[in-house]
C-alpha positions as protocol buffer text, in pm:
chain_id: "A"
residue {
  index: 1
  type: MET
  ca { x: 8903 y: 11168 z: 9218 }
}
residue {
  index: 2
  type: ASN
  ca { x: 8960 y: 10799 z: 9150 }
}
residue {
  index: 3
  type: SER
  ca { x: 9049 y: 10569 z: 9436 }
}
residue {
  index: 4
  type: LEU
  ca { x: 9414 y: 10478 z: 9487 }
}
residue {
  index: 5
  type: LEU
  ca { x: 9316 y: 10176 z: 9697 }
}
residue {
  index: 6
  type: ARG
  ca { x: 8975 y: 10012 z: 9712 }
}
residue {
  index: 7
  type: VAL
  ca { x: 8885 y: 9727 z: 9945 }
}
residue {
  index: 8
  type: GLU
  ca { x: 8561 y: 9557 z: 9840 }
}
residue {
  index: 9
  type: HIS
  ca { x: 8366 y: 9320 z: 10069 }
}
residue {
  index: 10
  type: VAL
  ca { x: 8683 y: 9156 z: 10199 }
}
residue {
  index: 11
  type: THR
  ca { x: 8676 y: 8860 z: 10435 }
}
residue {
  index: 12
  type: ILE
  ca { x: 9008 y: 8741 z: 10584 }
}
residue {
  index: 13
  type: SER
  ca { x: 9037 y: 8402 z: 10753 }
}
residue {
  index: 14
  type: TYR
  ca { x: 9300 y: 8220 z: 10955 }
}
residue {
  index: 15
  type: ASN
  ca { x: 9282 y: 7841 z: 10940 }
}
residue {
  index: 16
  type: GLY
  ca { x: 8938 y: 7877 z: 10788 }
}
residue {
  index: 17
  type: LYS
  ca { x: 8806 y: 8099 z: 11070 }
}
residue {
  index: 18
  type: PRO
  ca { x: 8697 y: 8450 z: 10958 }
}
residue {
  index: 19
  type: MET
  ca { x: 8882 y: 8725 z: 11146 }
}
residue {
  index: 20
  type: VAL
  ca { x: 8764 y: 9012 z: 10924 }
}
residue {
  index: 21
  type: GLU
  ca { x: 8424 y: 8990 z: 10755 }
}
residue {
  index: 22
  type: ASP
  ca { x: 8280 y: 9183 z: 10460 }
}
residue {
  index: 23
  type: VAL
  ca { x: 8484 y: 9503 z: 10508 }
}
residue {
  index: 24
  type: SER
  ca { x: 8487 y: 9774 z: 10240 }
}
residue {
  index: 25
  type: PHE
  ca { x: 8659 y: 10113 z: 10217 }
}
residue {
  index: 26
  type: GLU
  ca { x: 8863 y: 10328 z: 9979 }
}
residue {
  index: 27
  type: VAL
  ca { x: 9161 y: 10561 z: 9999 }
}
residue {
  index: 28
  type: LYS
  ca { x: 9226 y: 10842 z: 9752 }
}
residue {
  index: 29
  type: GLN
  ca { x: 9562 y: 10999 z: 9669 }
}
residue {
  index: 30
  type: GLY
  ca { x: 9677 y: 11225 z: 9953 }
}
residue {
  index: 31
  type: GLU
  ca { x: 9399 y: 11107 z: 10185 }
}
residue {
  index: 32
  type: ILE
  ca { x: 9446 y: 10960 z: 10533 }
}
residue {
  index: 33
  type: LEU
  ca { x: 9211 y: 10686 z: 10650 }
}
residue {
  index: 34
  type: GLY
  ca { x: 9213 y: 10597 z: 11018 }
}
residue {
  index: 35
  type: ILE
  ca { x: 9115 y: 10245 z: 11125 }
}
residue {
  index: 36
  type: VAL
  ca { x: 9022 y: 10219 z: 11493 }
}
residue {
  index: 37
  type: GLY
  ca { x: 8888 y: 9953 z: 11726 }
}
residue {
  index: 38
  type: GLU
  ca { x: 8979 y: 9741 z: 12026 }
}
residue {
  index: 39
  type: SER
  ca { x: 9264 y: 9491 z: 12022 }
}
residue {
  index: 40
  type: GLY
  ca { x: 9167 y: 9191 z: 11812 }
}
residue {
  index: 41
  type: SER
  ca { x: 8921 y: 9388 z: 11599 }
}
residue {
  index: 42
  type: GLY
  ca { x: 9112 y: 9311 z: 11279 }
}
residue {
  index: 43
  type: LYS
  ca { x: 9292 y: 9641 z: 11219 }
}
residue {
  index: 44
  type: SER
  ca { x: 9640 y: 9501 z: 11161 }
}
residue {
  index: 45
  type: THR
  ca { x: 9499 y: 9200 z: 10974 }
}
residue {
  index: 46
  type: ILE
  ca { x: 9368 y: 9434 z: 10705 }
}
residue {
  index: 47
  type: ILE
  ca { x: 9710 y: 9598 z: 10674 }
}
residue {
  index: 48
  type: LYS
  ca { x: 9876 y: 9257 z: 10640 }
}
residue {
  index: 49
  type: ALA
  ca { x: 9629 y: 9155 z: 10370 }
}
residue {
  index: 50
  type: ILE
  ca { x: 9713 y: 9464 z: 10165 }
}
residue {
  index: 51
  type: MET
  ca { x: 10085 y: 9385 z: 10204 }
}
residue {
  index: 52
  type: GLY
  ca { x: 10032 y: 9017 z: 10122 }
}
residue {
  index: 53
  type: ILE
  ca { x: 10193 y: 8906 z: 10449 }
}
residue {
  index: 54
  type: LEU
  ca { x: 9912 y: 8710 z: 10614 }
}
residue {
  index: 55
  type: GLY
  ca { x: 10136 y: 8404 z: 10639 }
}
residue {
  index: 56
  type: GLU
  ca { x: 10058 y: 8046 z: 10547 }
}
residue {
  index: 57
  type: GLU
  ca { x: 9753 y: 8025 z: 10774 }
}
residue {
  index: 58
  type: GLY
  ca { x: 9594 y: 8353 z: 10658 }
}
residue {
  index: 59
  type: LEU
  ca { x: 9392 y: 8403 z: 10341 }
}
residue {
  index: 60
  type: VAL
  ca { x: 9160 y: 8655 z: 10177 }
}
residue {
  index: 61
  type: THR
  ca { x: 8865 y: 8418 z: 10132 }
}
residue {
  index: 62
  type: ARG
  ca { x: 8623 y: 8668 z: 9979 }
}
residue {
  index: 63
  type: GLY
  ca { x: 8631 y: 9008 z: 9812 }
}
residue {
  index: 64
  type: ASP
  ca { x: 8899 y: 9209 z: 9633 }
}
residue {
  index: 65
  type: ILE
  ca { x: 9175 y: 9459 z: 9715 }
}
residue {
  index: 66
  type: TRP
  ca { x: 9232 y: 9696 z: 9424 }
}
residue {
  index: 67
  type: TYR
  ca { x: 9538 y: 9919 z: 9390 }
}
residue {
  index: 68
  type: LYS
  ca { x: 9545 y: 10150 z: 9088 }
}
residue {
  index: 69
  type: GLY
  ca { x: 9299 y: 9921 z: 8915 }
}
residue {
  index: 70
  type: GLU
  ca { x: 9498 y: 9601 z: 8980 }
}
residue {
  index: 71
  type: ASN
  ca { x: 9373 y: 9329 z: 9213 }
}
residue {
  index: 72
  type: LEU
  ca { x: 9635 y: 9263 z: 9481 }
}
residue {
  index: 73
  type: THR
  ca { x: 9466 y: 8939 z: 9586 }
}
residue {
  index: 74
  type: ASP
  ca { x: 9530 y: 8790 z: 9239 }
}
residue {
  index: 75
  type: MET
  ca { x: 9876 y: 8940 z: 9193 }
}
residue {
  index: 76
  type: SER
  ca { x: 10183 y: 8717 z: 9175 }
}
residue {
  index: 77
  type: GLU
  ca { x: 10427 y: 8730 z: 9466 }
}
residue {
  index: 78
  type: LYS
  ca { x: 10700 y: 8862 z: 9234 }
}
residue {
  index: 79
  type: LYS
  ca { x: 10487 y: 9151 z: 9108 }
}
residue {
  index: 80
  type: LEU
  ca { x: 10362 y: 9234 z: 9457 }
}
residue {
  index: 81
  type: ARG
  ca { x: 10721 y: 9250 z: 9587 }
}
residue {
  index: 82
  type: LYS
  ca { x: 10796 y: 9515 z: 9325 }
}
residue {
  index: 83
  type: LEU
  ca { x: 10507 y: 9725 z: 9451 }
}
residue {
  index: 84
  type: LEU
  ca { x: 10604 y: 9700 z: 9817 }
}
residue {
  index: 85
  type: GLY
  ca { x: 10850 y: 9974 z: 9897 }
}
residue {
  index: 86
  type: THR
  ca { x: 10816 y: 10158 z: 9568 }
}
residue {
  index: 87
  type: GLU
  ca { x: 10439 y: 10210 z: 9554 }
}
residue {
  index: 88
  type: ILE
  ca { x: 10328 y: 10091 z: 9899 }
}
residue {
  index: 89
  type: GLY
  ca { x: 10536 y: 10159 z: 10211 }
}
residue {
  index: 90
  type: MET
  ca { x: 10499 y: 10041 z: 10570 }
}
residue {
  index: 91
  type: VAL
  ca { x: 10577 y: 10198 z: 10907 }
}
residue {
  index: 92
  type: PHE
  ca { x: 10570 y: 9929 z: 11175 }
}
residue {
  index: 93
  type: GLN
  ca { x: 10440 y: 9962 z: 11530 }
}
residue {
  index: 94
  type: ASP
  ca { x: 10787 y: 9906 z: 11679 }
}
residue {
  index: 95
  type: CYS
  ca { x: 11040 y: 10004 z: 11416 }
}
residue {
  index: 96
  type: LYS
  ca { x: 11332 y: 9907 z: 11638 }
}
residue {
  index: 97
  type: ALA
  ca { x: 11205 y: 9547 z: 11652 }
}
residue {
  index: 98
  type: ALA
  ca { x: 11172 y: 9547 z: 11272 }
}
residue {
  index: 99
  type: LEU
  ca { x: 11537 y: 9647 z: 11227 }
}
residue {
  index: 100
  type: CYS
  ca { x: 11837 y: 9413 z: 11233 }
}
residue {
  index: 101
  type: PRO
  ca { x: 12030 y: 9483 z: 11556 }
}
residue {
  index: 102
  type: VAL
  ca { x: 12375 y: 9393 z: 11413 }
}
residue {
  index: 103
  type: ARG
  ca { x: 12370 y: 9610 z: 11100 }
}
residue {
  index: 104
  type: THR
  ca { x: 12389 y: 9987 z: 11075 }
}
residue {
  index: 105
  type: ILE
  ca { x: 12085 y: 10193 z: 10982 }
}
residue {
  index: 106
  type: GLY
  ca { x: 12259 y: 10306 z: 10662 }
}
residue {
  index: 107
  type: ALA
  ca { x: 12332 y: 9949 z: 10551 }
}
residue {
  index: 108
  type: GLN
  ca { x: 11971 y: 9845 z: 10608 }
}
residue {
  index: 109
  type: ILE
  ca { x: 11824 y: 10140 z: 10420 }
}
residue {
  index: 110
  type: HIS
  ca { x: 12065 y: 10080 z: 10131 }
}
residue {
  index: 111
  type: GLU
  ca { x: 11961 y: 9714 z: 10117 }
}
residue {
  index: 112
  type: ALA
  ca { x: 11592 y: 9811 z: 10107 }
}
residue {
  index: 113
  type: VAL
  ca { x: 11641 y: 10058 z: 9822 }
}
residue {
  index: 114
  type: SER
  ca { x: 11877 y: 9836 z: 9621 }
}
residue {
  index: 115
  type: GLU
  ca { x: 11604 y: 9570 z: 9608 }
}
residue {
  index: 116
  type: HIS
  ca { x: 11428 y: 9798 z: 9360 }
}
residue {
  index: 117
  type: GLU
  ca { x: 11700 y: 9997 z: 9183 }
}
residue {
  index: 118
  type: LYS
  ca { x: 12074 y: 10004 z: 9126 }
}
residue {
  index: 119
  type: ILE
  ca { x: 12205 y: 10274 z: 9355 }
}
residue {
  index: 120
  type: SER
  ca { x: 12526 y: 10350 z: 9542 }
}
residue {
  index: 121
  type: GLN
  ca { x: 12551 y: 10381 z: 9919 }
}
residue {
  index: 122
  type: LYS
  ca { x: 12646 y: 10746 z: 9873 }
}
residue {
  index: 123
  type: GLU
  ca { x: 12326 y: 10819 z: 9680 }
}
residue {
  index: 124
  type: VAL
  ca { x: 12115 y: 10639 z: 9940 }
}
residue {
  index: 125
  type: ARG
  ca { x: 12278 y: 10837 z: 10221 }
}
residue {
  index: 126
  type: GLU
  ca { x: 12205 y: 11163 z: 10039 }
}
residue {
  index: 127
  type: ARG
  ca { x: 11844 y: 11067 z: 9975 }
}
residue {
  index: 128
  type: ALA
  ca { x: 11795 y: 10943 z: 10331 }
}
residue {
  index: 129
  type: GLY
  ca { x: 11960 y: 11257 z: 10468 }
}
residue {
  index: 130
  type: GLN
  ca { x: 11708 y: 11478 z: 10285 }
}
residue {
  index: 131
  type: ILE
  ca { x: 11412 y: 11294 z: 10436 }
}
residue {
  index: 132
  type: MET
  ca { x: 11571 y: 11273 z: 10782 }
}
residue {
  index: 133
  type: LYS
  ca { x: 11624 y: 11648 z: 10781 }
}
residue {
  index: 134
  type: LYS
  ca { x: 11253 y: 11698 z: 10711 }
}
residue {
  index: 135
  type: ILE
  ca { x: 11159 y: 11484 z: 11012 }
}
residue {
  index: 136
  type: GLY
  ca { x: 11398 y: 11638 z: 11260 }
}
residue {
  index: 137
  type: LEU
  ca { x: 11706 y: 11415 z: 11228 }
}
residue {
  index: 138
  type: ASN
  ca { x: 11961 y: 11679 z: 11133 }
}
residue {
  index: 139
  type: ASP
  ca { x: 12260 y: 11459 z: 11223 }
}
residue {
  index: 140
  type: SER
  ca { x: 12178 y: 11202 z: 10953 }
}
residue {
  index: 141
  type: ASP
  ca { x: 12539 y: 11085 z: 10913 }
}
residue {
  index: 142
  type: ARG
  ca { x: 12553 y: 10980 z: 11278 }
}
residue {
  index: 143
  type: VAL
  ca { x: 12213 y: 10811 z: 11256 }
}
residue {
  index: 144
  type: LEU
  ca { x: 12305 y: 10620 z: 10938 }
}
residue {
  index: 145
  type: ASP
  ca { x: 12629 y: 10498 z: 11100 }
}
residue {
  index: 146
  type: SER
  ca { x: 12447 y: 10389 z: 11418 }
}
residue {
  index: 147
  type: TYR
  ca { x: 12296 y: 10055 z: 11515 }
}
residue {
  index: 148
  type: PRO
  ca { x: 11928 y: 10045 z: 11623 }
}
residue {
  index: 149
  type: PHE
  ca { x: 12017 y: 9990 z: 11991 }
}
residue {
  index: 150
  type: GLU
  ca { x: 12218 y: 10313 z: 11988 }
}
residue {
  index: 151
  type: LEU
  ca { x: 11909 y: 10517 z: 11905 }
}
residue {
  index: 152
  type: SER
  ca { x: 11607 y: 10613 z: 12116 }
}
residue {
  index: 153
  type: GLY
  ca { x: 11258 y: 10477 z: 12048 }
}
residue {
  index: 154
  type: GLY
  ca { x: 11154 y: 10804 z: 11886 }
}
residue {
  index: 155
  type: MET
  ca { x: 11461 y: 10809 z: 11662 }
}
residue {
  index: 156
  type: ASN
  ca { x: 11398 y: 10450 z: 11552 }
}
residue {
  index: 157
  type: GLN
  ca { x: 11041 y: 10547 z: 11461 }
}
residue {
  index: 158
  type: ARG
  ca { x: 11181 y: 10830 z: 11249 }
}
residue {
  index: 159
  type: VAL
  ca { x: 11418 y: 10581 z: 11084 }
}
residue {
  index: 160
  type: GLY
  ca { x: 11112 y: 10367 z: 11008 }
}
residue {
  index: 161
  type: ILE
  ca { x: 10936 y: 10665 z: 10848 }
}
residue {
  index: 162
  type: CYS
  ca { x: 11249 y: 10748 z: 10647 }
}
residue {
  index: 163
  type: THR
  ca { x: 11287 y: 10388 z: 10525 }
}
residue {
  index: 164
  type: ALA
  ca { x: 10922 y: 10374 z: 10423 }
}
residue {
  index: 165
  type: MET
  ca { x: 10930 y: 10712 z: 10247 }
}
residue {
  index: 166
  type: ILE
  ca { x: 11269 y: 10692 z: 10071 }
}
residue {
  index: 167
  type: MET
  ca { x: 11110 y: 10551 z: 9752 }
}
residue {
  index: 168
  type: HIS
  ca { x: 10829 y: 10810 z: 9775 }
}
residue {
  index: 169
  type: PRO
  ca { x: 10543 y: 10555 z: 9778 }
}
residue {
  index: 170
  type: ASN
  ca { x: 10189 y: 10660 z: 9687 }
}
residue {
  index: 171
  type: LEU
  ca { x: 10044 y: 10474 z: 9984 }
}
residue {
  index: 172
  type: LEU
  ca { x: 10184 y: 10443 z: 10335 }
}
residue {
  index: 173
  type: LEU
  ca { x: 10051 y: 10183 z: 10579 }
}
residue {
  index: 174
  type: VAL
  ca { x: 10110 y: 10300 z: 10935 }
}
residue {
  index: 175
  type: ASP
  ca { x: 10054 y: 10047 z: 11217 }
}
residue {
  index: 176
  type: GLU
  ca { x: 10025 y: 10196 z: 11568 }
}
residue {
  index: 177
  type: PRO
  ca { x: 10314 y: 10443 z: 11512 }
}
residue {
  index: 178
  type: THR
  ca { x: 10287 y: 10616 z: 11850 }
}
residue {
  index: 179
  type: SER
  ca { x: 10188 y: 10338 z: 12093 }
}
residue {
  index: 180
  type: ALA
  ca { x: 10536 y: 10281 z: 12241 }
}
residue {
  index: 181
  type: LEU
  ca { x: 10632 y: 10649 z: 12264 }
}
residue {
  index: 182
  type: ASP
  ca { x: 10589 y: 10917 z: 12527 }
}
residue {
  index: 183
  type: VAL
  ca { x: 10344 y: 11200 z: 12463 }
}
residue {
  index: 184
  type: THR
  ca { x: 10604 y: 11451 z: 12340 }
}
residue {
  index: 185
  type: VAL
  ca { x: 10753 y: 11209 z: 12087 }
}
residue {
  index: 186
  type: GLN
  ca { x: 10402 y: 11098 z: 11981 }
}
residue {
  index: 187
  type: LYS
  ca { x: 10326 y: 11457 z: 11882 }
}
residue {
  index: 188
  type: GLN
  ca { x: 10649 y: 11483 z: 11684 }
}
residue {
  index: 189
  type: VAL
  ca { x: 10584 y: 11157 z: 11494 }
}
residue {
  index: 190
  type: VAL
  ca { x: 10229 y: 11269 z: 11406 }
}
residue {
  index: 191
  type: GLU
  ca { x: 10360 y: 11603 z: 11279 }
}
residue {
  index: 192
  type: GLU
  ca { x: 10626 y: 11426 z: 11073 }
}
residue {
  index: 193
  type: LEU
  ca { x: 10374 y: 11191 z: 10911 }
}
residue {
  index: 194
  type: LEU
  ca { x: 10151 y: 11487 z: 10824 }
}
residue {
  index: 195
  type: LEU
  ca { x: 10455 y: 11660 z: 10674 }
}
residue {
  index: 196
  type: MET
  ca { x: 10518 y: 11354 z: 10454 }
}
residue {
  index: 197
  type: ARG
  ca { x: 10159 y: 11377 z: 10329 }
}
residue {
  index: 198
  type: LYS
  ca { x: 10197 y: 11747 z: 10260 }
}
residue {
  index: 199
  type: THR
  ca { x: 10538 y: 11712 z: 10090 }
}
residue {
  index: 200
  type: TYR
  ca { x: 10474 y: 11404 z: 9874 }
}
residue {
  index: 201
  type: ASN
  ca { x: 10089 y: 11391 z: 9860 }
}
residue {
  index: 202
  type: THR
  ca { x: 10116 y: 11046 z: 10017 }
}
residue {
  index: 203
  type: ALA
  ca { x: 9797 y: 10859 z: 10102 }
}
residue {
  index: 204
  type: MET
  ca { x: 9797 y: 10675 z: 10434 }
}
residue {
  index: 205
  type: ILE
  ca { x: 9608 y: 10408 z: 10622 }
}
residue {
  index: 206
  type: LEU
  ca { x: 9660 y: 10472 z: 10993 }
}
residue {
  index: 207
  type: VAL
  ca { x: 9588 y: 10181 z: 11227 }
}
residue {
  index: 208
  type: THR
  ca { x: 9561 y: 10295 z: 11589 }
}
residue {
  index: 209
  type: HIS
  ca { x: 9364 y: 10274 z: 11911 }
}
residue {
  index: 210
  type: ASN
  ca { x: 9441 y: 10642 z: 11981 }
}
residue {
  index: 211
  type: ILE
  ca { x: 9129 y: 10844 z: 11898 }
}
residue {
  index: 212
  type: GLY
  ca { x: 9319 y: 11171 z: 11949 }
}
residue {
  index: 213
  type: VAL
  ca { x: 9572 y: 11079 z: 11682 }
}
residue {
  index: 214
  type: VAL
  ca { x: 9295 y: 10979 z: 11441 }
}
residue {
  index: 215
  type: ARG
  ca { x: 9106 y: 11303 z: 11500 }
}
residue {
  index: 216
  type: LEU
  ca { x: 9421 y: 11504 z: 11430 }
}
residue {
  index: 217
  type: MET
  ca { x: 9539 y: 11309 z: 11123 }
}
residue {
  index: 218
  type: ALA
  ca { x: 9259 y: 11128 z: 10944 }
}
residue {
  index: 219
  type: ASP
  ca { x: 9021 y: 11258 z: 10677 }
}
residue {
  index: 220
  type: ARG
  ca { x: 8798 y: 10953 z: 10713 }
}
residue {
  index: 221
  type: ILE
  ca { x: 8762 y: 10679 z: 10968 }
}
residue {
  index: 222
  type: LEU
  ca { x: 8664 y: 10313 z: 10974 }
}
residue {
  index: 223
  type: VAL
  ca { x: 8547 y: 10171 z: 11309 }
}
residue {
  index: 224
  type: LEU
  ca { x: 8594 y: 9794 z: 11355 }
}
residue {
  index: 225
  type: GLN
  ca { x: 8459 y: 9555 z: 11615 }
}
residue {
  index: 226
  type: ASN
  ca { x: 8535 y: 9183 z: 11610 }
}
residue {
  index: 227
  type: GLY
  ca { x: 8638 y: 9201 z: 11245 }
}
residue {
  index: 228
  type: GLN
  ca { x: 8325 y: 9383 z: 11128 }
}
residue {
  index: 229
  type: ALA
  ca { x: 8284 y: 9742 z: 11011 }
}
residue {
  index: 230
  type: ARG
  ca { x: 8060 y: 9935 z: 11249 }
}
residue {
  index: 231
  type: GLU
  ca { x: 8089 y: 10285 z: 11105 }
}
residue {
  index: 232
  type: TYR
  ca { x: 8267 y: 10449 z: 10812 }
}
residue {
  index: 233
  type: GLY
  ca { x: 8274 y: 10813 z: 10705 }
}
residue {
  index: 234
  type: GLU
  ca { x: 8432 y: 11154 z: 10752 }
}
residue {
  index: 235
  type: THR
  ca { x: 8629 y: 11164 z: 11077 }
}
residue {
  index: 236
  type: GLU
  ca { x: 8458 y: 11465 z: 11233 }
}
residue {
  index: 237
  type: THR
  ca { x: 8111 y: 11330 z: 11154 }
}
residue {
  index: 238
  type: VAL
  ca { x: 8178 y: 10980 z: 11289 }
}
residue {
  index: 239
  type: LEU
  ca { x: 8353 y: 11097 z: 11607 }
}
residue {
  index: 240
  type: ASP
  ca { x: 8123 y: 11387 z: 11694 }
}
residue {
  index: 241
  type: HIS
  ca { x: 7795 y: 11233 z: 11577 }
}
residue {
  index: 242
  type: PRO
  ca { x: 7835 y: 10854 z: 11595 }
}
residue {
  index: 243
  type: LYS
  ca { x: 7536 y: 10646 z: 11483 }
}
residue {
  index: 244
  type: ASP
  ca { x: 7644 y: 10291 z: 11565 }
}
residue {
  index: 245
  type: PRO
  ca { x: 7604 y: 10182 z: 11932 }
}
residue {
  index: 246
  type: TYR
  ca { x: 7961 y: 10050 z: 11940 }
}
residue {
  index: 247
  type: THR
  ca { x: 8106 y: 10381 z: 11815 }
}
residue {
  index: 248
  type: LYS
  ca { x: 7899 y: 10566 z: 12074 }
}
residue {
  index: 249
  type: LYS
  ca { x: 8033 y: 10335 z: 12345 }
}
residue {
  index: 250
  type: LEU
  ca { x: 8390 y: 10381 z: 12218 }
}
residue {
  index: 251
  type: MET
  ca { x: 8360 y: 10761 z: 12223 }
}
residue {
  index: 252
  type: SER
  ca { x: 8195 y: 10753 z: 12566 }
}
residue {
  index: 253
  type: SER
  ca { x: 8490 y: 10552 z: 12700 }
}
residue {
  index: 254
  type: VAL
  ca { x: 8736 y: 10803 z: 12555 }
}
residue {
  index: 255
  type: LEU
  ca { x: 8552 y: 11096 z: 12713 }
}
residue {
  index: 256
  type: HIS
  ca { x: 8533 y: 10913 z: 13048 }
}
residue {
  index: 257
  type: LEU
  ca { x: 8906 y: 10840 z: 13041 }
}
residue {
  index: 258
  type: LYS
  ca { x: 8986 y: 11200 z: 12948 }
}
residue {
  index: 259
  type: ARG
  ca { x: 8766 y: 11326 z: 13231 }
}
residue {
  index: 260
  type: ASN
  ca { x: 8939 y: 11100 z: 13483 }
}
residue {
  index: 261
  type: ARG
  ca { x: 9282 y: 11213 z: 13368 }
}
residue {
  index: 262
  type: ASN
  ca { x: 9182 y: 11579 z: 13405 }
}
residue {
  index: 263
  type: GLN
  ca { x: 9058 y: 11508 z: 13758 }
}
residue {
  index: 264
  type: GLU
  ca { x: 9386 y: 11337 z: 13844 }
}
residue {
  index: 265
  type: VAL
  ca { x: 9579 y: 11640 z: 13723 }
}
residue {
  index: 266
  type: GLN
  ca { x: 9364 y: 11872 z: 13932 }
}
residue {
  index: 267
  type: VAL
  ca { x: 9413 y: 11658 z: 14245 }
}
residue {
  index: 268
  type: LYS
  ca { x: 9790 y: 11667 z: 14205 }
}
């Protein structure tokens, strides 16, 4: 199967200082790639580079990012904007913060869709309602008429998933989707993202520090440390049989934390 997205020897710099160095990976249609590492390892920087939102100080200084055979690093801003939303979607870490607080959810979703096609508010509501129903928001009319502050954190994350998926993109970039949620809602969001993959054959890049989420969702995994790739391969192989010293240390820390939590539960 040909790659949907291919990142080749990419270096990303801010103000001339490399933050990500010589990183390569690929994502095939329907595949989920998990990118893990400590804070500051460059996970979100890679996502921003794919989206073309590094800002004025950020730049891909080496390498190429290929999407369906086209180089995103050479693509005009106008052409890239057409891809974002229709072909490539994004679920932000804190979807509530990404939403406008003084406009209804329905108005914001309609605005996002109408950037790419002529469509009535009624049609957008119907389309959004279908996706919301799949991810557990059965009262879509109420949600669409609500403002972000009227919804819970979990519901805003679902709104973010709906907004990203409403154009049925081939690739979904998911940045720390469960970090601000309690354990129960985390599980629901993971299940909903997996349902989107199953329903639409959507490929995903999942950026997270949560090894449990990666193990559950990802087909392959990329381990980053200080902007450099330490290990890359099938998730089960990398997590259960790590070769790089950093990956071994990372997995040892996860096991130690899990052991401590189990002990705390037993004490209580």
